[in-house]
Phi, psi and omega in degrees: 000127189293325181294306184297329183282330177276336170287076188297323172278359178055043181252007169092005175218164179238116177278165180301316183298330181283320189290319178290320188288323178294315180290314176303312176308314187283312185289328186285352168298343180282342182281079183298325176272006178046048180260007172083015173205161184252121171273171184296330176291319175299316187283328180293343182272002181294121177291139168285146171280140183244166170095181186296336181274002178293129173287153177293157179298140184287149173280161168306119176295157172281171176314139180269180182283353170269010178087355179251141168295135177300339175258035191309328183263005174092155176281142166259354182171184181227166176083149181228355174295195174283150174097186177309133185102338177305309187295311179302313175300321178287334175287330171292324177295317182301312181293326185289325185276334175282080185303320188267351175080023186271358184087013181219144167259126182256164165306325178292321185289323175297319176295325178293317173298313175305316177303309178303321179285322179295318175304316185289330186278332186279074189299325175267007176059029180271354185085008180223154169257150172212167187303320190289322182260003192224130169260070179294331186286334180250049183307134176244016182262129187305312188296315179294332172297317177297312183294321177305316179298331184296140176288139183274000000 
């Protein structure tokens, strides 16, 4: 469950720092050569989550707080399940996370995209996400979806 794993101090709510750290910890597991950044090849090796707990594919997100749309380089395809489209969808997620387009996802880029999505999810603006105000388990956010797909 995404909420439980992101609530690092187990206080029943998720701060921006916890949200960012949770995403950073999981996504950086893809950095198989341990150089501090994720290549497209490393990202594309991510296995999709299967079964009834798998979240649905995300819709295109609206513009982010940094002025760029989180899908700023456009969609290359749809779908994240098995079969046609999964690789294209993963490539689109990579493009969205690679904010400067240099071919790598860095911790700073993960933190930036996490902050964009946290702000969108914090509906009451109190600086925390909780179970009542947030639907983390059916994440429609690309970064949360990417993290959700990682095997624990």
